[in-house]
C-alpha positions, 0 to 999 in steps of 0.5 A, a space after each residue: 832389229 829385224 831385217 826387211 825383205 831386201 836386207 834393209 834395217 826397217 822391219 818388214 810390213 805385215 803381209 796382207 791377210 789375203 796372202 795366206 788364203 791365196 797361197 793355200 787355195 792354189 796348192 789345195 786345188 793342185 793336190 786335190 786334182 792330182 791325188 784325185 787323178 792318181 787315185 782314179 788311175 789306180 781304181 777306175 781308169 784302167 777299166 773305163 779308158 783302157 779295158 782289157 782282159 788283164 786288170 793289172 795291165 789295164 791299171 798299168 796303162 792308166 798309171 802311164 797316163 798319170 806319168 804322162 802328165 809329168 812330161 808337160 811339167 818341165 816345160 811348164 816349170 821353165 816357162 812359168 818360172 821365167 814368166 814369174 821372174 818377169 811379170 810377177 808372181 801374182 799373174 802366174 799364180 792366177 794363170 796356173 789355177 785356171 789351166 789346172 782346174 778347167 782341165 781337171 773339170 773336163 776330165 769328169 765330163 769325158 765319155 768312156 772307151 765303150 762310147 767313143 773308142 780310142 778317142 776316150 784315152 786320147 782325150 784323157 791324155 790331152 787333158 792330163 797334159 794340160 793338167 800337168 802344164 798348169 800344175 807346173 807353175 803352182 807350187 814353185 810360185 806359191 813357195 816363192 810368194 810365201 818365202 818373199 813375204 816372210 822375214 828371217 824369223 818366219 821363213 819356216 812357218 810361211 813356207 809351210 803354207 803351200 804344204 798346208 794347202 797340199 794337205 788340205 787338197 789331199 784330205 779333200 780328195 781322199 774324202 771324195 775318193 772314200 765317199 765315191 768308193 763307199 757306194 760300191 763298184 757299180 756306182 764308182 765305175 758308172 758315174 760316181 768317179 766323175 763327181 769330184 772332178 767336176 767339183 774342180 770347176 767350183 774350186 777354180 771360181 773360189 780360188 780366182 776370186 781370192 787371188 784377185 785381191 793378193 798384192 805382189 810380193 815386196 821383194 819382187 816389187 823392188 826388182 820389178 822395173 828391171 825384171 820386166 825389161 828382161 826377156 825370158 831367155 835372159 832370165 834362164 841364161 842368168 839362172 844357168 850361168 850363176 845358179 846352176 848349183 842351186 838348180 842341182 840342189 833343188 832337183 835332188 831334193 824335190 826329185 827324192 821327195 816326189 818319188 817318196 810322196 807319190 809312191 806312198 800315196 798312189 802306189 800303195 793304193 794299187 798294191 793293196 787292191 791288186 796284190 793283197 785283195 784289200 778293199 779300195 776304201 781301206 787305203 783311201 781312208 788311210 790317206 784321209 787319216 794321214 791328211 788330217 794328221 798332216 794338217 796338224 803337223 805341217 804348221 808345227 813343222 814350219 815353226 820348228 824350222 824357225 827354231 832350228 836349222 831347216 836342213 836338219 829338219 829335212 834330213 831328219 825326215 829323210 832318215 825316217 823315210 829311209 828307216 821305213 822303206 822296208 818295214 812298210 811292206 811288212 805292214 801292208 802285207 798284213 792286210 789289216 786296216 788298223 795297221 795300214 792306217 797307222 803306217 799311212 799316218 806315219 809315212 804321209 802324215 808326218 815323215 813326208 810333210 817334214 821333208 816338204 815343209 823344210 825343203 820349201 824354204 830350203 829351195 827358195 833360199 838357193 836363189 836370189 829374187 831375180 831368178 827365184 821363181 824360175 830356179 824353183 820352177 825349173 829345178 822342181 819340175 824337171 826332177 819331179 817329172 822324172 821321179 814323181 811321174 815314173 816312181 809309181 809306174 816303176 814300182 807297179 811294174 817291178 811288182 807286176 813283173 816279179 814272179 812272186 810279186 816281190 816288193 824289195 825293188 820298191 823298198 830300194 827305190 824309196 830308200 834311194 830317194 831318201 838318200 837323194 834328199 840327204 845328198 841335196 841337203 849337204 850342198 846348201 847355196 844360201 851363203 853364196 846367194 847371200 854374199 852375191 846379194 850383199 846380205 850378211 850370211 849367217 855366222 859372218 860379220 858385216 864386213 865379211 859379207 861385203 868381202 864375199 860379195 866383192 870376191 863373188 863379183 
């Protein structure tokens, strides 16, 4: 007999067909816009918005604006997470889509520094903050929706949906970057870079139309009456009092993953162009190939998570990253496109997806329904702001300031991030959450589950 979402004896209803597309479209837009911004920060924004006599310093300033977007994410994660636990997942997903997409589209309309001076980088920073604020609600809410629609046997494959959307967005952005970089630097720096950003307006329209038909999750509907009577501060109070362990687990895992992911996907592009003299379209095409691999691997990884422990899958991915931390630069330093593409397909097409797919369900199971959205949002965004926002900037700064442009510090950063994922995986809170919720924790008898709940209370 299959347990329903609330632990009842009835089989859960099949999720409406709109749920899958609704989950995927938002993370597609998030990663399209964020990877697009990161790529243009590495390739274009230094010259357009921060012109100087030193191209490396201009690129460093552009990367700083990439990091600035992450400063808004902790506040957005906490705010939108608590809102999702009060008014529902659907409303927050729709709001995040609008904020993210409109801010990204407006970036494509910004005049350059040569036209309006200092106002250009100031406006860029403002829109980047709005972009980060909107994105802060997206992945956590999408993970929550996917997890709450699945039963115990399909948590992995449903939790893979947000990661699948991320890879589709990454593929679309990398194709766009590859396209606009293929016409030469003059086209790219004049107006070619603007085209993908402006396309975000169209993605917002499609996403809004899809999400209008998505129903609320069954798990939230069961607690909705009580949830809507709670103030946001009460949601956060309950989260910190009862589920601080889950917050630490999510922060460790997502912080480690974010540092790994953004270093692979953004710093590597800048490193190749600035320090190895590799054409810009080589790295962007490598990310395109990696995204194609990931679109195939993500659903398979999700199904693997339903067959074996999601914690084991996540640790396996982290160990793979750990093993690659130093050899990756031996490959990048060759400057040979074939080797670079193979490395990026392994790193961002297989290993990073293994971590994020497994960690999606793992993060969701750290919290009960009443605080799941706020728990994932706060834990993910606070750690992501520090790790994801600063890791590429720190990596670029370490290489730039090194007299020999040494990459050893970056390799240590990647290895430490992988170890952080493994550390977080060791402290799974699922048994504690299940016992408090009255569910039967895996490996215990029904009467033991009840005893645990009484003890926890």
